[in-house]
C-alpha positions, 0 to 999 in steps of 0.5 A, spaced: 828 327 206 831 327 200 827 325 194 829 321 187 832 326 182 835 331 188 842 333 188 845 338 191 850 339 185 844 340 180 842 347 177 835 347 177 830 351 173 826 352 179 826 351 186 819 352 190 820 353 197 814 351 201 810 345 199 803 347 201 798 346 196 800 353 193 807 351 192 806 344 190 801 346 185 806 351 182 812 345 182 807 340 179 805 345 173 813 346 172 815 339 172 809 338 167 812 343 162 819 339 163 822 344 167 827 341 172 824 343 179 826 342 186 820 343 191 823 344 199 819 343 205 821 345 212 817 340 216 817 332 215 811 331 210 805 330 212 804 335 217 799 340 220 803 346 222 801 350 216 795 352 212 794 346 207 792 340 212 786 337 214 780 333 211 776 339 207 775 345 204 770 349 201 770 350 193 765 355 190 763 359 184 760 365 187 765 370 189 764 377 190 770 379 187 771 378 179 778 377 179 777 370 183 770 369 180 773 369 173 778 363 175 774 358 178 771 355 172 779 353 170 780 351 177 774 346 177 777 343 171 784 342 173 782 339 180 778 334 176 784 333 171 788 331 177 783 327 180 783 323 174 790 322 174 791 320 181 785 315 180 781 318 186 775 322 188 778 329 190 771 333 190 764 332 193 758 336 190 754 339 196 751 345 193 752 352 197 747 357 201 750 364 201 746 367 207 746 375 207 742 381 208 738 383 201 742 390 202 749 387 204 754 389 198 758 382 199 751 378 198 749 382 192 756 381 189 755 374 190 748 374 186 751 378 181 757 373 180 752 367 179 748 371 174 754 373 170 757 366 170 751 363 169 752 358 175 745 354 177 742 358 183 736 359 187 734 364 191 730 363 198 727 368 203 727 368 210 721 364 210 722 359 204 729 357 207 727 353 213 722 349 209 727 347 204 733 346 209 730 345 216 736 345 220 738 353 218 734 358 221 735 365 218 735 370 225 735 377 222 731 376 216 736 374 211 736 372 204 740 366 201 742 364 194 744 357 192 751 355 188 749 349 186 756 347 183 759 348 190 762 343 194 767 340 199 775 339 197 778 333 200 784 337 202 789 332 205 788 327 199 788 333 194 795 335 197 798 328 197 795 327 190 798 334 187 805 332 190 805 325 187 803 328 181 809 332 181 814 326 183 811 322 177 813 328 172 820 327 175 820 333 180 824 332 186 821 333 193 825 334 199 822 335 206 825 336 213 829 341 210 828 348 212 831 354 208 836 358 212 838 363 206 836 365 199 842 369 195 839 372 189 843 373 182 842 370 175 843 364 179 839 364 185 843 360 191 838 356 196 841 354 203 837 349 207 839 346 214 841 340 209 844 342 203 845 348 198 842 348 191 842 353 185 836 355 180 835 360 175 829 362 179 826 361 185 818 361 187 817 363 195 810 360 197 812 359 205 805 361 208 807 364 215 814 364 214 814 368 207 817 375 211 822 371 214 825 369 208 824 376 204 827 380 210 834 378 208 832 380 200 830 387 203 822 386 202 817 385 208 810 385 205 804 387 210 802 380 212 799 378 218 799 371 221 793 369 224 791 362 228 784 360 226 780 355 231 777 350 226 771 348 230 766 342 229 759 341 233 755 335 235 748 334 231 743 334 237 739 329 232 744 324 228 743 325 221 740 332 221 746 335 218 750 329 215 747 329 207 747 335 202 739 335 201 739 336 209 745 341 209 749 343 204 755 348 205 754 355 208 757 362 208 754 367 212 756 374 211 755 379 217 750 374 220 748 376 227 753 382 226 759 378 226 764 383 222 767 377 218 765 371 214 762 365 218 762 358 214 760 351 215 761 344 211 757 338 212 759 332 216 765 329 214 772 329 218 768 326 224 761 323 223 756 327 226 760 333 227 759 339 223 765 344 221 763 351 223 768 356 223 769 364 223 774 366 218 778 370 222 783 369 228 788 372 233 795 374 231 800 369 232 807 367 231 808 361 226 814 358 230 809 358 236 804 354 232 804 348 237 803 352 243 796 351 246 791 356 244 788 361 249 780 363 249 778 367 244 772 371 242 771 368 235 769 361 239 763 366 243 761 369 236 760 362 233 756 359 239 751 365 238 751 363 231 750 356 232 745 357 237 741 362 233 742 359 226 743 352 226 739 350 232 740 343 231 747 343 233 749 343 240 752 350 241 758 348 244 764 346 240 766 338 241 772 339 237 777 345 236 783 344 232 788 350 229 790 352 222 794 358 220 792 364 215 796 369 212 792 375 211 794 381 207 790 388 209 785 387 203 785 379 203 787 379 196 793 374 194 800 376 193 802 373 186 808 377 183 816 378 182 820 381 187 821 388 186 829 388 185 830 380 183 825 378 177 827 371 178 825 371 185 817 370 185 812 370 191 806 367 192 803 369 199 797 372 203 792 367 201 787 370 207 784 363 208 780 363 201 786 360 197 786 353 197 780 352 192 784 356 187 791 353 188 791 349 181 790 356 178 795 360 183 800 354 181 799 355 174 800 363 174 806 362 179 809 357 174 808 362 168 812 368 172 817 363 174 818 361 166 818 368 164 811 367 160 805 371 159 800 370 165 793 367 164 790 372 168 791 379 169 795 380 175 794 387 177 790 385 183 795 381 186 801 386 185 806 388 191 805 395 188 798 396 191 801 397 198 802 404 198 808 404 203 812 399 199 811 403 193 813 409 197 819 405 199 821 403 192 820 410 190 825 412 195 830 407 193 830 408 186 831 416 187 837 414 192 840 410 186 838 414 180 838 422 182 833 426 179 834 431 173 833 437 178 839 435 182 843 437 175 847 434 170 854 434 169 857 438 163 857 434 156 
């Protein structure tokens, strides 16, 4: 559907492809700066076929990696700013418990991060934790540290708020328009199922569909699309897990020897049901997003975790929904320019932990698009960190620029 301000004949400053939370915040920041911006989305909005739908996401200050921990304070401020602009609540402070073995490197990094950034916290032993939170029973003698600033973002409401804010700033949002081709140049041409648009720069934030758009541009990132089971578990005694005083958000590192993170959020979407999920899934084709899922090992991992660590929940999921993750090998984001086309910007690979940081990610992508100095060091997010791509780029450069060893023509 076309929006006010959209015209196939217009030359935009920037076209953003993909109206998930990252693309929407990118377009929002650009429009607030007065840049003529078009936001394109392939599906009619709202939809549940990507990674930004649903009612809840975790936001936290504690991060094992410093390059994310340094962004969180600004992310909180920008979420608060958006909530004030929208006149609605986007965040519920619940606190967070991080569960892990005393010698677990990620658990130790979270503790250091909380101390370094002066985040209010408290340490619990395996003996003291159940006295404070009776619904949580450490099964392997783990410690727990709290992040008292953490809580739940109302995801669907937040996505709507940022898209509304983008429109208020004069931006044009067109949904139901699948991008079929991107032709690079000083002016980039974007062809969709309904029209042709041009802009001085393009930002690609297309989630699982990113590589399909990049392939004609000579680039394939090491992205893996995963189908995630989003599981909700019934309280055995109503009210046990429904309020933060009884049950805050929870992160568990390698609990019960699970190789990936397990997280839980207090009852929100479904009264009496607690969201407990495994931060990994099974490989999937985004075009088959709506196919019925098959049985997967992560459900059994969660059953074991719930029965041992959250004994007040029925150890069988009451509701199972699906979401898509787009992971990089190191689970760090990609925030960078295309190696050959500097006016094509890529935001991808948010690996299941990007929603909370979307206000800052959108700001960084907007800065790259506008040719401004990024607010944060982007080295952890550069495409060149992937060795295979770096080697491929070097080979391409050698093919077009013969080395001195090949000899030079006579003067």
